Kinemage of the C-alpha trace (Angstrom):
@kinemage 1
@onewidth
@group {chain A} dominant
@subgroup {mainchain}
@vectorlist {calphas} color= white
{ca unk a 1} P -0.141 0.265 -0.146
{ca unk a 2} L 1.502 3.277 -0.646
{ca unk a 3} L 1.724 6.352 1.306
{ca unk a 4} L -0.915 8.700 -0.275
{ca unk a 5} L -3.448 5.220 -0.055
{ca unk a 6} L -2.788 4.336 3.716
{ca unk a 7} L -3.882 8.062 4.601
{ca unk a 8} L -6.635 8.121 2.213
{ca unk a 9} L -7.711 4.596 3.779
{ca unk a 10} L -7.369 6.413 7.551
{ca unk a 11} L -9.209 9.414 6.434
{ca unk a 12} L -12.142 7.776 4.813
{ca unk a 13} L -12.915 5.440 8.171
{ca unk a 14} L -12.522 8.558 9.842
{ca unk a 15} L -15.143 10.474 8.136
{ca unk a 16} L -17.323 6.921 7.833
{ca unk a 17} L -17.306 6.953 11.662
{ca unk a 18} L -18.349 10.723 12.243
{ca unk a 19} L -21.351 9.662 9.745
{ca unk a 20} L -22.374 7.047 11.692
{ca unk a 21} L -23.409 9.650 14.441
{ca unk a 22} L -27.099 10.703 14.179
{ca unk a 23} L -27.328 13.687 12.128
{ca unk a 24} L -28.860 15.829 14.740
{ca unk a 25} L -26.120 15.356 17.404
{ca unk a 26} L -23.424 16.782 15.290
{ca unk a 27} L -22.844 20.612 14.416
{ca unk a 28} L -19.263 20.623 12.876
{ca unk a 29} L -16.983 18.095 11.841
{ca unk a 30} L -12.936 19.044 11.787
{ca unk a 31} L -10.682 16.671 9.639
{ca unk a 32} L -6.947 17.391 10.167
{ca unk a 33} L -5.436 17.894 6.633
{ca unk a 34} L -1.926 16.979 8.253
{ca unk a 35} L -0.492 14.065 10.254
{ca unk a 36} L 2.524 12.791 11.593
{ca unk a 37} L 4.473 9.507 11.089
{ca unk a 38} L 4.988 6.766 13.876
{ca unk a 39} L 7.019 4.147 13.901
{ca unk a 40} L 4.923 0.768 14.100
{ca unk a 41} L 7.691 -1.833 13.140
{ca unk a 42} L 11.042 -2.721 14.082
{ca unk a 43} L 12.278 -3.311 10.156
{ca unk a 44} L 11.428 0.497 9.920
{ca unk a 45} L 8.004 0.862 9.045
{ca unk a 46} L 5.698 3.648 9.849
{ca unk a 47} L 2.060 4.822 9.755
{ca unk a 48} L 0.277 7.937 9.450
{ca unk a 49} L -1.384 9.304 12.442
{ca unk a 50} L -3.916 11.801 11.813
{ca unk a 51} L -7.875 12.243 13.671
{ca unk a 52} L -11.062 14.109 13.602
{ca unk a 53} L -12.599 16.066 16.031
{ca unk a 54} L -16.572 16.290 15.351
{ca unk a 55} L -18.731 18.668 18.035
{ca unk a 56} L -21.611 17.093 19.892
{ca unk a 57} L -24.650 19.021 20.721
{ca unk a 58} L -27.623 18.475 23.259
{ca unk a 59} L -25.489 16.845 25.450
{ca unk a 60} L -26.573 13.282 24.746
{ca unk a 61} L -25.493 9.946 26.559
{ca unk a 62} L -22.356 8.141 25.657
{ca unk a 63} L -24.536 5.456 24.135
{ca unk a 64} L -26.332 7.918 22.134
{ca unk a 65} L -23.242 8.790 20.304
{ca unk a 66} L -21.013 5.773 20.024
{ca unk a 67} L -23.887 2.914 19.752
{ca unk a 68} L -24.639 3.989 16.147
{ca unk a 69} L -21.026 3.313 15.366
{ca unk a 70} L -20.627 0.383 16.937
{ca unk a 71} L -23.689 -1.071 15.322
{ca unk a 72} L -22.466 0.215 11.649
{ca unk a 73} L -18.658 -0.931 11.822
{ca unk a 74} L -20.067 -4.402 13.841
{ca unk a 75} L -20.316 -6.556 10.546
{ca unk a 76} L -17.205 -5.402 8.644
{ca unk a 77} L -14.656 -8.344 8.089
{ca unk a 78} L -11.819 -5.998 7.948
{ca unk a 79} L -12.465 -4.381 11.212
{ca unk a 80} L -12.776 -5.432 15.148
{ca unk a 81} L -14.693 -3.493 17.178
{ca unk a 82} L -13.968 -3.181 20.900
{ca unk a 83} L -15.853 -1.006 23.751
{ca unk a 84} L -13.777 0.145 26.822
{ca unk a 85} L -13.870 2.826 29.324
{ca unk a 86} L -10.864 5.245 29.940
{ca unk a 87} L -10.688 8.152 32.395
{ca unk a 88} L -14.489 8.616 32.630
{ca unk a 89} L -14.818 8.574 29.178
{ca unk a 90} L -16.554 6.001 26.460
{ca unk a 91} L -14.466 4.920 23.932
{ca unk a 92} L -14.474 2.573 20.970
{ca unk a 93} L -11.156 1.235 19.155
{ca unk a 94} L -11.963 -0.464 15.758
{ca unk a 95} L -8.879 -2.479 14.942
{ca unk a 96} L -7.942 -2.936 11.103
{ca unk a 97} L -5.351 -5.071 8.895
{ca unk a 98} L -1.411 -4.558 9.407
{ca unk a 99} L -1.586 -2.047 12.392
{ca unk a 100} L -4.657 0.217 11.352
{ca unk a 101} L -6.174 1.500 14.332
{ca unk a 102} L -8.494 4.087 15.146
{ca unk a 103} L -9.550 5.435 18.768
{ca unk a 104} L -13.026 7.226 18.950
{ca unk a 105} L -13.742 8.812 22.103
{ca unk a 106} L -16.531 10.901 23.259
{ca unk a 107} L -15.939 13.537 25.855
{ca unk a 108} L -19.318 14.664 26.827
{ca unk a 109} L -17.960 17.237 29.217
{ca unk a 110} L -16.157 18.600 26.323
{ca unk a 111} L -18.831 17.957 24.297
{ca unk a 112} L -17.031 16.359 21.567
{ca unk a 113} L -16.041 13.179 19.437
{ca unk a 114} L -12.559 12.395 18.637
{ca unk a 115} L -10.948 10.069 16.454
{ca unk a 116} L -7.677 9.530 16.501
{ca unk a 117} L -6.482 7.596 13.372
{ca unk a 118} L -3.372 5.567 12.787
{ca unk a 119} L -2.980 3.796 9.027
{ca unk a 120} L -1.601 0.643 8.121
{ca unk a 121} L 1.693 0.120 8.608
{ca unk a 122} L 3.766 0.655 5.738
{ca unk a 123} L 7.617 1.832 4.364
{ca unk a 124} L 7.639 5.671 3.672
{ca unk a 125} L 8.737 6.615 -0.168
{ca unk a 126} L 12.225 7.554 -0.555
{ca unk a 127} L 12.370 11.160 0.362
{ca unk a 128} L 9.914 11.390 2.911
{ca unk a 129} L 11.380 12.313 6.440
{ca unk a 130} L 9.653 10.503 9.277
{ca unk a 131} L 9.863 13.640 11.416
{ca unk a 132} L 7.752 15.239 9.293
{ca unk a 133} L 4.087 16.000 9.097
{ca unk a 134} L 2.362 14.509 5.784
C-alpha cells in the first residue's frame, strides 16, 4: 500500500465514523489535513497518524453517540470493534489490518467526539522524512 493510499484509507474511515453518528447530534466536523508518522515495526515501518474532531450537541448520553458507530462497523470483516472506558470517557477501538487502528472517544464534558487514526504500517517512500508532517 502506498503512503497516499494508507492516509486516504485512514481518513475515509474517520469520515465514516462521523457519518455513523445521528446528524442531529453533530454541529460540525473538523478533519485534520496533515498528520505525523509513528514507527510501527522494528524493521523501519511507519504509519500515518491523523484525526478528526466532531462537535456534539444536546448533551447526549455516551451510548447515543457511540452505539450507532459500534453497530455500523459490527458486521465489517476488515475491522474489529472493541469498547472500553478511559478516565471516565467511553471509547471504541476499531482495529484494522496491518496495525491500522481508530480510537473513538466521546468526551461528554467537552461535547466532542475525537477520532485518532493510525494507518496501515508501511515503508515510507524515499525522500519522506519520518519526523515531518504529511
